[in-house]
C-alpha positions in Angstrom: 0.0 0.0 0.0 1.2 3.5 -0.9 1.8 5.9 2.0 1.6 9.7 2.0 5.3 10.2 1.2 5.3 7.9 -1.8 2.0 9.5 -3.0 3.6 12.9 -2.9 6.6 11.7 -4.9 4.4 10.0 -7.5 2.3 13.2 -7.9 5.4 15.3 -8.3 6.7 12.9 -11.0 3.3 13.1 -12.7 3.4 16.9 -12.7 7.0 16.9 -14.0 5.8 15.0 -17.1 3.2 17.6 -18.0 3.5 20.7 -20.2 2.9 23.4 -17.5 3.3 26.3 -20.0 5.4 28.2 -17.5 3.2 27.6 -14.5 4.7 26.4 -11.3 3.2 23.9 -8.9 4.1 24.1 -5.2 3.2 21.3 -2.9 0.6 22.2 -0.3 -0.5 18.9 1.4 -1.6 15.3 1.2 -5.3 14.8 2.0 -7.4 11.7 2.7 -11.2 11.7 2.5 -13.3 8.8 3.9 -15.6 9.0 0.9 -12.7 7.8 -1.3 -10.8 5.4 1.0 -8.4 4.1 -1.7 -7.0 7.4 -2.8 -4.6 10.1 -1.6 -5.3 13.6 -2.7 -2.0 15.5 -3.2 -2.7 19.2 -3.3 -0.6 21.8 -5.1 -0.9 25.6 -5.3 -0.6 26.8 -8.8 1.4 29.9 -9.8 1.3 31.7 -13.1 4.4 32.3 -15.1 4.5 35.8 -13.5 4.6 34.1 -10.1 1.0 35.1 -9.1 -1.0 32.5 -7.1 -3.9 31.3 -9.1 -7.2 30.9 -7.4 -7.9 27.3 -6.4 -5.4 24.5 -6.0 -5.0 21.4 -8.2 -5.4 17.9 -6.8 -3.5 14.9 -8.1 -5.1 11.6 -7.0 -3.0 8.6 -6.2 -4.6 5.2 -5.8 -3.3 3.6 -2.6 -3.3 0.1 -4.0 -2.3 0.3 -7.6 -0.3 3.5 -7.6 -2.3 4.9 -10.5 -2.0 8.7 -10.8 -4.5 11.1 -12.3 -5.4 14.7 -12.1 -8.7 16.0 -10.8 
């Protein structure tokens, strides 16, 4: 089973493979919600290329069992 530390690493690797078009993602937290017991939600604040915080974070979901990663 994947823990919080590994989930964060997997989410960061997922983001590194994306075309961010100059935007920057800064790690904020790892969340767990009882409604989705098999997933970690890895939260990132998003900054524009001008380094302005964009309203609303992005959540990358990591499956605790399979390690599948997807964006929300």
